[in-house]
C-alpha positions in Angstrom: -0.8 28.9 -55.9 -4.5 29.8 -56.4 -4.7 30.2 -60.2 -8.2 31.7 -60.0 -7.0 34.4 -57.7 -4.0 35.1 -59.9 -6.2 35.5 -63.0 -8.6 37.8 -61.1 -5.7 40.0 -60.0 -4.4 40.3 -63.6 -7.9 41.2 -64.9 -8.3 43.8 -62.2 -5.0 45.4 -63.1 -3.3 44.5 -59.8 -0.7 42.1 -61.3 1.7 42.9 -64.1 1.6 40.6 -67.2 5.3 39.8 -66.5 4.5 38.6 -63.0 1.4 36.8 -64.3 3.6 35.0 -66.8 6.0 33.9 -64.0 3.0 32.7 -61.9 1.7 30.6 -64.8 5.1 29.2 -65.6 5.3 27.9 -62.0 2.4 25.6 -62.8 3.4 24.8 -66.4 1.0 27.2 -68.1 1.5 30.1 -70.5 -0.5 33.0 -71.7 -0.7 31.2 -75.1 -3.5 29.1 -73.5 -4.7 31.7 -71.0 -5.4 34.9 -73.0 -6.0 37.9 -70.8 -7.3 41.4 -70.9 -6.8 44.2 -68.4 -9.5 46.3 -66.9 -10.4 49.3 -69.1 -13.3 51.7 -69.7 -15.9 51.3 -72.5 -14.2 49.8 -75.6 -13.0 52.4 -77.9 -12.5 55.2 -75.3 -8.8 54.7 -74.7 -5.6 55.2 -76.7 -4.6 52.1 -78.7 -1.0 51.2 -78.2 0.3 48.6 -80.7 3.4 47.0 -79.2 5.6 44.1 -78.4 4.7 41.5 -75.8 6.0 42.6 -72.4 5.1 46.3 -72.9 1.4 45.7 -72.3 1.7 46.2 -68.6 0.6 48.9 -66.1 4.2 49.8 -65.2 4.8 51.3 -68.7 2.1 54.0 -68.4 1.3 54.8 -64.7 0.7 58.5 -65.4 -1.8 57.7 -68.2 -3.9 55.6 -65.8 -3.7 58.3 -63.1 -5.0 60.9 -65.6 -7.7 58.8 -67.4 -8.6 56.1 -64.8 -8.1 53.3 -67.3 -5.3 51.6 -69.2 -4.7 52.0 -73.0 -5.7 49.2 -75.3 -2.7 47.0 -76.1 -2.9 44.8 -79.2 0.4 42.8 -79.6 2.5 42.3 -82.7 5.2 39.7 -83.3 7.7 42.0 -85.0 7.9 45.5 -86.5 7.2 44.4 -90.0 4.0 42.8 -89.0 2.8 46.0 -87.3 3.7 48.0 -90.4 1.9 45.7 -92.8 -1.3 45.6 -90.7 -1.5 49.3 -90.1 -0.8 50.1 -93.8 -3.7 47.6 -94.6 -6.1 49.6 -92.4 -5.7 48.2 -88.8 -6.5 51.3 -86.7 -4.3 52.2 -83.7 -2.9 55.4 -82.2 0.7 54.6 -81.1 3.1 52.0 -82.5 6.4 50.8 -81.1 9.2 50.5 -83.7 12.9 51.1 -83.5 14.3 54.3 -85.0 15.5 52.6 -88.2 11.9 52.0 -89.3 10.8 55.6 -89.2 11.8 56.9 -92.6 10.2 54.0 -94.4 7.0 54.2 -92.4 6.8 57.9 -92.9 7.2 57.5 -96.7 4.4 54.9 -96.6 2.1 57.6 -95.3 1.1 55.8 -92.1 2.6 58.3 -89.6 2.1 61.9 -88.6 4.4 64.2 -86.6 4.3 64.2 -82.8 3.5 67.5 -81.1 6.3 67.6 -78.5 4.7 70.7 -76.9 2.1 68.3 -75.5 4.8 66.2 -73.8 5.7 67.5 -70.3 8.7 65.2 -70.2 10.1 66.0 -73.6 12.8 68.5 -72.4 14.2 65.8 -70.1 14.8 63.4 -73.0 18.5 62.9 -73.7 19.3 65.4 -76.5 21.3 62.8 -78.5 18.3 60.5 -78.4 15.9 63.2 -79.5 17.8 63.6 -82.7 18.6 60.0 -83.6 19.2 59.9 -87.4 16.0 59.5 -89.5 13.5 60.6 -86.9 13.2 64.4 -87.5 12.0 65.9 -90.7 11.5 69.6 -91.6 11.9 70.6 -87.9 9.2 68.1 -86.8 9.5 65.1 -84.5 8.2 61.8 -86.0 9.6 59.5 -83.4 9.9 59.7 -79.6 12.7 57.5 -78.1 11.6 55.3 -75.3 14.2 52.5 -74.6 17.7 51.7 -75.8 20.0 48.7 -75.5 21.6 45.8 -77.3 21.0 42.5 -78.9 23.5 39.9 -77.9 23.8 36.2 -76.8 22.5 35.2 -73.4 24.0 31.9 -72.3 23.9 29.5 -69.4 27.4 29.7 -67.9 27.0 26.3 -66.3 25.8 24.5 -69.5 27.6 26.3 -72.3 31.4 25.6 -72.4 33.3 28.3 -74.2 36.3 26.0 -74.3 38.7 28.9 -73.9 37.2 30.8 -76.8 36.0 34.4 -76.7 32.3 35.2 -76.5 31.1 35.5 -80.1 28.0 35.4 -82.3 29.5 32.1 -83.4 28.1 30.6 -80.2 24.8 30.4 -82.0 26.3 28.4 -84.8 28.1 25.9 -82.5 27.1 22.4 -83.7 28.0 20.9 -80.3 24.8 22.5 -79.0 22.5 21.6 -81.9 18.9 21.7 -80.9 19.7 23.8 -77.8 20.0 27.2 -79.4 17.5 30.0 -80.3 17.3 33.2 -82.2 14.8 36.0 -82.4 12.0 35.4 -84.9 12.5 38.8 -86.6 14.8 39.8 -89.5 15.3 43.2 -87.7 17.4 41.4 -85.2 18.5 38.1 -86.6 19.5 39.2 -90.1 21.7 42.0 -88.8 23.3 39.9 -86.1 24.3 37.3 -88.8 25.7 40.1 -90.8 27.8 41.3 -87.9 29.0 37.8 -87.3 30.0 37.6 -91.0 32.1 40.7 -90.7 30.0 42.6 -93.2 30.2 46.4 -93.5 26.6 47.1 -92.6 26.9 50.7 -93.7 27.8 49.7 -97.3 25.9 46.5 -98.2 26.7 44.8 -101.4 24.7 42.2 -103.4 27.0 39.4 -102.3 26.4 40.3 -98.6 22.8 39.2 -98.9 23.9 35.8 -100.2 26.4 35.5 -97.4 23.9 36.3 -94.7 21.2 34.0 -96.1 23.7 31.1 -96.3 24.7 31.6 -92.7 21.0 31.6 -91.6 20.3 28.5 -93.6 23.3 26.7 -91.9 21.9 27.7 -88.5 18.4 26.4 -89.1 19.0 22.8 -88.1 20.9 23.9 -85.0 17.9 25.8 -83.5 15.4 24.5 -81.0 13.1 27.3 -82.0 12.9 31.0 -83.0 11.2 33.0 -80.2 8.8 35.9 -80.8 8.6 36.8 -77.1 11.3 36.9 -74.4 9.2 35.0 -71.8 9.4 31.8 -73.9 13.2 32.0 -74.3 13.7 32.9 -70.6 11.7 29.9 -69.5 13.7 27.6 -71.9 17.0 29.0 -70.6 15.9 28.6 -67.0 15.0 25.0 -67.6 18.1 24.2 -69.6 16.1 23.3 -72.7 18.3 25.7 -74.5 21.8 26.9 -73.5 22.3 30.0 -75.6 20.0 32.4 -77.3 19.9 35.7 -79.1 18.1 38.1 -76.7 17.8 41.7 -75.6 19.0 43.1 -72.3 15.8 42.2 -70.5 16.4 38.4 -70.5 19.6 38.2 -68.5 18.3 40.8 -66.1 15.1 38.7 -65.5 17.0 35.4 -65.3 19.7 36.6 -62.9 17.0 37.9 -60.6 15.6 34.4 -60.5 19.1 33.0 -59.7 19.6 31.4 -63.1 23.4 31.4 -64.0 23.4 33.3 -67.3 25.6 35.9 -68.9 24.9 38.5 -71.5 27.8 38.0 -73.8 30.2 40.8 -74.7 30.6 39.3 -78.2 33.9 40.0 -79.8 32.3 41.2 -83.1 30.2 43.7 -81.2 26.5 43.6 -80.4 23.6 45.1 -82.3 22.7 48.4 -80.6 19.4 50.2 -81.1 17.0 52.9 -79.9 13.3 52.0 -80.0 10.3 54.2 -79.2 6.9 55.3 -80.3 5.3 56.9 -83.4 1.9 58.4 -84.0 -0.3 57.0 -86.7 -1.6 59.2 -89.5 -5.2 58.5 -88.6 -4.9 58.2 -84.8 -8.4 58.0 -83.4 -7.4 59.3 -80.0 -5.0 62.1 -80.8 -4.8 63.8 -77.4 -4.8 60.6 -75.4 -2.1 59.2 -77.6 0.1 62.1 -76.6 -0.8 61.5 -72.9 0.3 57.9 -73.4 3.6 58.9 -75.0 4.3 61.4 -72.2 3.5 58.7 -69.5 6.1 56.4 -71.1 8.7 59.1 -70.8 8.1 59.5 -67.1 10.8 58.6 -64.6 8.5 56.2 -62.7 8.2 54.2 -65.9 11.9 54.7 -66.6 13.0 53.4 -63.2 11.0 50.2 -63.8 12.4 49.8 -67.3 16.0 50.0 -66.1 15.7 47.9 -63.0 13.2 45.3 -64.2 13.9 45.0 -67.9 17.5 46.1 -68.0 17.0 48.7 -70.8 18.2 52.3 -70.9 15.4 54.9 -70.8 15.1 58.1 -72.9 14.6 60.4 -69.9 18.0 61.5 -68.5 16.5 62.1 -65.1 15.7 58.4 -64.8 19.4 57.7 -64.1 19.3 59.8 -61.0 17.0 57.2 -59.5 19.2 54.2 -60.3 22.5 53.4 -58.6 25.7 53.1 -60.5 26.0 49.5 -59.4 22.6 48.6 -60.8 23.5 50.3 -64.1 26.8 48.5 -64.4 25.1 45.1 -63.5 22.8 45.6 -66.5 25.5 46.7 -68.9 24.2 50.3 -69.0 25.7 53.7 -68.5 24.3 57.2 -67.8 25.7 58.2 -71.1 23.5 56.4 -73.6 25.8 57.1 -76.5 28.7 55.2 -74.8 26.6 52.0 -75.1 25.1 52.7 -78.5 28.6 53.3 -80.0 29.9 50.1 -78.5 28.4 47.9 -81.3 26.7 48.1 -84.7 23.9 50.6 -84.5 20.7 49.6 -86.2 20.2 52.4 -88.8 17.5 53.1 -91.4 18.1 51.5 -94.8 16.7 52.2 -98.2 13.4 50.6 -99.2 15.2 48.4 -101.6 17.5 47.0 -98.9 14.5 46.5 -96.5 12.6 44.6 -99.2 15.6 42.3 -99.9 16.1 41.5 -96.2 12.4 40.8 -95.6 12.2 38.8 -98.8 15.1 36.6 -97.8 13.8 36.2 -94.3 10.4 35.2 -95.5 11.9 32.7 -97.9 14.0 31.2 -95.1 11.0 30.9 -92.7 8.8 29.3 -95.5 11.5 26.7 -96.2 11.3 25.3 -92.7 
């Protein structure tokens, strides 16, 4: 592999970051030591999209580039709480990428403004049930546009992790037999709630003792972990090499690994997975208001949606996307044309009170600092 040619293709916008990561992995390198930027117009001209690693690629916004001749700027955050904290402190962006449960709290903090759906040519094609996800509409205005939906569950190596006749369970990530070969997501938004599901807690009616139970579970798990991952490329590489045998992941990881021929399975955990709808919000002081709407609209396009389903294994908000994907491909990714069928199959990640969010983030912060 000519690494210089690969880097040039990435800079010129002719190679996706996902494929670039795969190319580097083939020679033992990662983007941690090879920071990259994509081609864009003069700095400050384009919409600024603050997002997760893996969404900073041309396939997510093809219509935006077609219209403006350049890609949006794409600073990356580690988790939603980090993005909230930085924007509230003054970090200026246009569009952020949280899940629906974050919206009420972020709106109350004054960092968001309503999105003008009349500026979105694809809005009427968004699945109606996703348009009205609880906590995303206020006084007849839309404060969140759904983009992707899916599950958090356990991805495991079927050739290396022995279930020993037991059902698939969240307990797989607490199995002492595989100490040092397990991983979870480095975000309370996933890991705290998945531990709560494993503990059998009623997540719609949290009690004070539930916080103690979850924290105790997470403490017991700490010594069993190889690492906590903040991006899925890291965990996919570790699963592919056999460094770890089971990990908490989103739908994208088993989809990517199976495409590489790695024998993995996205567990149908007996306690139920964590289901969610994520999407985009518009910041209160968005410096590129119109281009921000163009970006959101591009993300709702079926060309983006087809990529999202087939390459990442996530459901897409645009119902017309599913006319472009075969029933076999949907089933292989654990998806269905009816989004609500999947979302109702587990514990849906819902908005919580400010008090509950503070307790969860406090406990998670204490846990991380104790390592």
